[in-house]
VMD Tcl script that draws the C-alpha trace (Angstrom):
set ca {
  {-108.26 -52.15 -15.49}
  {-108.96 -50.92 -18.98}
  {-111.84 -48.75 -19.75}
  {-115.33 -50.11 -19.75}
  {-116.72 -51.54 -23.10}
  {-120.50 -50.75 -22.56}
  {-120.85 -49.16 -25.87}
  {-119.87 -52.39 -27.69}
  {-121.99 -54.75 -25.72}
  {-125.19 -54.43 -28.03}
  {-122.93 -55.45 -30.92}
  {-121.47 -58.40 -29.12}
  {-125.01 -59.69 -28.24}
  {-126.24 -59.52 -31.70}
  {-123.02 -61.30 -33.00}
  {-121.85 -58.31 -34.90}
  {-118.31 -58.11 -33.26}
  {-115.80 -60.35 -34.97}
  {-112.14 -61.20 -34.79}
  {-109.86 -58.99 -32.66}
  {-112.83 -56.84 -31.49}
  {-114.71 -59.66 -30.12}
  {-111.60 -61.17 -28.38}
  {-110.74 -57.92 -26.77}
  {-114.34 -57.27 -25.33}
  {-114.56 -60.88 -24.10}
  {-111.28 -60.68 -22.40}
  {-112.39 -57.43 -20.66}
  {-115.57 -59.05 -19.48}
  {-113.70 -61.80 -17.69}
  {-112.12 -59.26 -15.47}
  {-114.88 -56.61 -15.24}
  {-118.04 -57.46 -13.19}
  {-119.70 -54.21 -14.23}
  {-119.48 -54.81 -17.98}
  {-120.12 -58.50 -17.24}
  {-123.50 -57.78 -15.80}
  {-124.50 -55.40 -18.49}
  {-123.47 -57.94 -21.17}
  {-125.59 -60.56 -19.40}
  {-128.61 -58.19 -19.61}
  {-128.03 -57.53 -23.34}
  {-127.87 -61.25 -24.08}
  {-131.21 -61.63 -22.18}
  {-132.73 -58.92 -24.17}
  {-131.68 -60.35 -27.57}
  {-132.70 -63.78 -26.57}
  {-136.20 -62.69 -25.80}
  {-136.47 -60.92 -29.11}
  {-135.32 -64.00 -30.92}
  {-138.02 -66.02 -29.24}
  {-140.90 -63.90 -30.50}
  {-139.71 -62.99 -33.90}
  {-140.48 -65.19 -36.73}
  {-137.52 -65.45 -39.29}
  {-138.63 -64.12 -42.67}
  {-138.30 -66.63 -45.60}
  {-137.32 -64.88 -48.90}
  {-139.05 -65.96 -52.12}
  {-136.80 -68.02 -54.38}
  {-136.34 -65.34 -56.82}
  {-134.79 -63.00 -54.13}
  {-132.21 -65.65 -53.45}
  {-131.41 -66.20 -57.11}
  {-130.88 -62.35 -57.50}
  {-128.54 -62.09 -54.51}
  {-126.49 -65.20 -55.67}
  {-126.16 -63.81 -59.20}
  {-125.14 -60.48 -57.76}
  {-122.55 -62.12 -55.48}
  {-121.02 -63.75 -58.64}
  {-120.76 -60.49 -60.46}
  {-123.51 -61.26 -63.00}
  {-126.71 -59.53 -63.92}
  {-129.74 -60.32 -61.90}
  {-130.63 -63.16 -64.24}
  {-127.04 -64.12 -65.07}
  {-127.42 -67.62 -63.70}
  {-129.68 -68.57 -66.52}
  {-127.05 -68.08 -69.08}
  {-126.34 -71.78 -69.90}
  {-129.98 -72.84 -69.65}
  {-131.03 -69.94 -72.21}
  {-128.38 -70.94 -74.51}
  {-129.69 -74.40 -74.72}
  {-133.29 -73.24 -74.89}
  {-132.61 -70.96 -78.07}
  {-129.64 -73.26 -79.19}
  {-127.33 -70.24 -79.26}
  {-123.93 -69.41 -77.70}
  {-123.64 -68.92 -74.09}
  {-122.08 -65.42 -74.79}
  {-125.14 -64.48 -76.78}
  {-127.41 -65.69 -74.22}
  {-125.61 -63.71 -71.44}
  {-125.91 -60.73 -73.49}
  {-129.56 -61.14 -73.95}
  {-129.89 -61.50 -70.15}
  {-127.93 -58.35 -69.61}
  {-130.47 -56.39 -71.78}
  {-133.26 -57.35 -69.38}
  {-132.36 -54.41 -67.12}
  {-132.12 -51.78 -69.94}
  {-135.61 -50.27 -70.44}
  {-134.67 -49.24 -74.03}
  {-134.10 -52.75 -74.95}
  {-137.80 -53.62 -74.55}
  {-140.11 -53.06 -77.39}
  {-143.65 -52.17 -76.25}
  {-146.63 -54.01 -77.64}
  {-150.33 -53.15 -77.94}
  {-151.03 -56.31 -75.97}
  {-149.33 -54.56 -72.86}
  {-146.26 -56.71 -72.75}
  {-142.58 -56.14 -73.54}
  {-140.71 -57.88 -76.25}
  {-136.85 -58.35 -76.98}
  {-136.77 -60.25 -80.25}
  {-133.83 -62.71 -80.95}
  {-132.57 -64.74 -83.91}
  {-132.45 -68.34 -82.55}
  {-130.47 -71.07 -83.44}
  {-130.36 -72.77 -86.99}
  {-133.02 -75.37 -86.19}
  {-135.64 -72.84 -84.99}
  {-134.62 -70.31 -87.65}
  {-135.11 -72.90 -90.38}
  {-138.70 -73.52 -89.04}
  {-139.48 -69.76 -89.13}
  {-140.03 -69.53 -85.46}
  {-140.38 -66.25 -83.59}
  {-138.10 -66.08 -80.57}
  {-137.21 -63.79 -77.82}
  {-137.83 -62.72 -74.26}
  {-141.44 -61.53 -73.10}
  {-142.12 -59.42 -70.05}
  {-145.74 -59.79 -68.59}
  {-146.54 -57.14 -65.99}
  {-147.26 -58.26 -62.51}
  {-150.96 -58.86 -61.86}
  {-151.81 -59.12 -65.62}
  {-154.66 -61.49 -66.75}
  {-153.66 -62.95 -70.06}
  {-156.79 -63.90 -71.68}
  {-157.83 -67.13 -73.35}
  {-155.89 -67.86 -76.40}
  {-155.27 -70.85 -78.85}
  {-151.78 -71.93 -80.12}
  {-151.74 -72.22 -83.80}
  {-148.30 -74.12 -83.55}
  {-146.27 -75.35 -80.65}
  {-145.01 -72.75 -78.21}
  {-142.23 -73.11 -75.61}
  {-141.65 -71.17 -72.54}
  {-138.65 -71.00 -70.19}
  {-139.50 -68.86 -67.09}
  {-136.64 -66.65 -65.90}
  {-138.39 -64.46 -63.25}
  {-141.83 -64.05 -61.67}
  {-144.56 -66.63 -61.92}
  {-147.85 -67.54 -63.74}
  {-150.78 -69.49 -62.62}
  {-152.77 -71.13 -65.54}
  {-156.40 -70.68 -64.98}
  {-157.60 -73.95 -66.46}
  {-155.29 -76.28 -64.38}
  {-154.12 -74.11 -61.35}
  {-150.59 -75.08 -62.35}
  {-147.94 -72.37 -61.09}
  {-144.75 -72.00 -63.15}
  {-141.89 -69.99 -61.69}
  {-138.23 -69.23 -62.63}
  {-136.34 -72.32 -64.09}
  {-139.69 -74.12 -65.07}
  {-140.33 -74.83 -68.75}
  {-143.81 -75.11 -70.44}
  {-144.63 -76.62 -73.78}
  {-148.02 -75.72 -75.28}
  {-148.94 -78.01 -78.21}
  {-150.60 -76.79 -81.36}
  {-154.31 -76.49 -80.90}
  {-154.33 -76.04 -77.16}
  {-155.99 -73.23 -75.39}
  {-155.44 -71.56 -72.03}
  {-155.49 -68.28 -70.05}
  {-153.24 -67.32 -67.14}
  {-152.52 -64.83 -64.23}
  {-149.20 -63.19 -63.79}
  {-148.74 -63.48 -60.01}
  {-148.36 -60.12 -58.48}
  {-144.92 -60.58 -56.70}
  {-143.08 -59.21 -59.55}
  {-143.23 -58.97 -63.49}
  {-142.87 -62.19 -65.27}
  {-139.95 -62.64 -67.66}
  {-139.89 -65.58 -69.99}
  {-138.01 -66.87 -72.95}
  {-140.37 -67.94 -75.78}
  {-140.22 -69.81 -78.96}
  {-143.27 -69.42 -81.00}
  {-143.67 -71.68 -83.99}
  {-146.72 -70.47 -85.58}
  {-148.29 -67.56 -83.63}
  {-151.46 -67.58 -81.61}
  {-155.09 -66.71 -81.85}
  {-156.30 -64.07 -79.23}
  {-158.87 -64.71 -78.67}
  {-159.40 -68.16 -80.35}
  {-160.13 -67.46 -83.96}
  {-158.31 -64.13 -84.22}
  {-154.75 -64.66 -85.15}
  {-152.08 -62.11 -83.79}
  {-148.44 -61.56 -84.19}
  {-145.75 -59.96 -81.92}
  {-143.66 -58.31 -84.63}
}
mol new
graphics top color blue
foreach p $ca { graphics top sphere $p radius 0.5 }
foreach p [lrange $ca 0 end-1] q [lrange $ca 1 end] { graphics top cylinder $p $q radius 0.2 }
display resetview
């Protein structure tokens, strides 16, 4: 009879043994009562643990990061095509912009407490004189009441906000269009910083009646 496989039984019970190693251990158990009894005890232990532990559900943004990493992209790389359509630019340019998100030096600090990466948008937006780029709102930030002088568009790439006036929550992949003349305030949810693509046609008033720019 071959040597006992007691040291490998915990891995077998957890499903961590695969391929030839798993077949070898199972073949041994078929002919070794000592190891078979120990294997049964390990199976009982792991089964008891599984019955009392609640599987953790990861937030959608965690899954998106893992999928992007598996595809060899930056953590926001899956948004390349959506960002290209949003800004009306090439996919390559959009991907380059997304790659810059992880470079601290790419972000311009702003007195309002946000980070900015400016971008020259597509021809249509440029002809309108729109300001465009990525904006980073720190997690937990309360963005105060402000008024949109012109239309403003957001494509959320990471994190989430909750609009105070309506309770609406916007997460990665959602778009928000704020018409000229509308006002709102919002909270950046504390789960992580919020990164959004923004097209700003004519600036905002923060607070209403006090125009500001993000140059």
